[in-house]
C-alpha positions, 0 to 999 in steps of 0.5 A, a space after each residue: 430478554 436480551 438472552 432471547 433477543 441472541 437467540 433471535 439474532 442467532 437464528 436470522 445469522 443461520 438462517 442467512 447462512 442458509 439462504 446465501 448463495 452458493 458457488 459450485 464453481 468455486 467450490 470445485 476450483 477450491 477443492 482442485 486446486 487444494 488436492 493439486 497443492 497437496 499434491 505437489 508437495 508429496 509428490 516426487 515426479 520429475 516434472 515438480 522438481 528432482 527433489 522427493 517429497 521426504 528431502 524437501 520436508 528435511 529443507 523445510 525443517 532445516 530452514 523452519 529451525 534456522 529461523 530461530 535465533 542462534 543463541 536460543 539454538 545453542 541454548 535452549 532457552 528463549 531468553 537469550 533472543 532478547 540481548 541478541 535481538 538487540 544486538 541487531 538493533 543497535 548495529 545497524 538496525 535502528 538506522 536502516 529501520 529510519 532509513 526506510 521509515 524516512 524514505 517512505 514518509 517523504 516520498 507520499 508526503 511529496 507525492 501528495 504535495 503533488 496530487 494535491 494541487 492538480 487533482 481538480 483538472 483529474 476529475 471528470 465534473 470538475 475539470 470542464 467549462 460549465 462544473 457539475 454542467 452547471 451555467 457558471 456565466 459566459 467562458 472565453 475560448 481559452 479557458 474553454 481550451 483550457 478546461 478542456 484539455 487539461 482534464 486528459 493530458 492530467 490523467 495521462 501523467 498519473 498513468 505514466 506516473 504509475 505505468 513506470 516501475 519504481 525500481 526501474 525509476 530508483 535505477 535510473 535515479 541512483 546513476 544519475 544522481 549517486 547512491 543517496 537517499 534523495 532517487 528512492 524518495 523520488 522513484 516512490 514519489 514519482 510511482 506513486 503519485 500517479 497511484 495517489 493520483 487515479 484513487 483520489 480522483 475518484 475519490 472526487 468522482 465519487 463523493 456527494 456534489 449535490 453541497 458544492 453544487 449548490 456552492 457554484 450556483 450560489 456564485 462560488 469558482 470551482 476551485 472554492 468548491 473543491 477545497 472547501 466542500 467536497 476536501 472536507 466531506 472526502 478528507 476520511 478517505 484520502 486519508 485511507 488511500 493516503 496511509 494505505 500508500 505510505 504502507 506499500 512506501 515502506 515494503 517498497 523502500 525496504 525493497 529497493 534498499 537491494 539496490 545498496 542503501 542500508 535500508 531493511 531491505 540490504 540487510 536481508 538481502 546480506 542476510 539471506 542464505 547464509 543467517 535467516 534468524 536474522 532476515 526473518 527477524 528484520 522482515 519482523 521489523 518491517 512488519 511492525 513499522 507498518 502495523 503501528 502506521 495502519 493502528 495510528 492510521 486508524 487511530 487517526 481517521 477516528 479523530 477526525 471523524 
């Protein structure tokens, strides 16, 4: 019986694949792009650079060989990579990793703490004298003016915050505050304030509002219905975007370390061109933090669900 069901299921999958829409344009584009990549690699035309295809291939092999840890290159034994990696970690790796993690985490938490209190004003359904278009009693002229202009102002601030690159903000704050952690934290927090505001605002805009409408119709205030009805129902999506931006903050904190602070970015910059194996190790170290964060995010959202 189970074998028959599996056969039927596979048959339906094959039928869906045969009947799916096929784009000739995408197929031709893929073939053209693939052909151009291959041609750019093997061609020795001056337009693509002065190096010949054989020279480029030789450079690639040398680069790939330099990614192997130096003790392994000398001995040929991959067990020698463990003492080498531990030495990099205990030298400056752990400190740089902790600094990168701390900057990213502090920045995203600060951005979240700044976004959440004003999130209600970013919603076009809530930031109005009569939320969801429901009659909630007479509204004074001052309150009507406040609700009319608070939403556009908050959304404009979100746009302004994410429009300025975090690298530029960090450069300006480092010039004012000196070489320390807080300029990088504030730069990432300001930039992610705008991005989280947009993402969480979209979550609120597209949330199911029936429960919140009933609460307001029953006499609850706009802020009360937002906190007790919309936020719990959308909390999982809030977490998805929070961890997504945290992962981005880890990568941005790595890059911002090239301004001089001891993060993974500084170690990568110092290793570039001289110690490719060390540079690759620090890149993998930063990627491992993001991977662990993604696993923790998945675990947490499953528990909350």
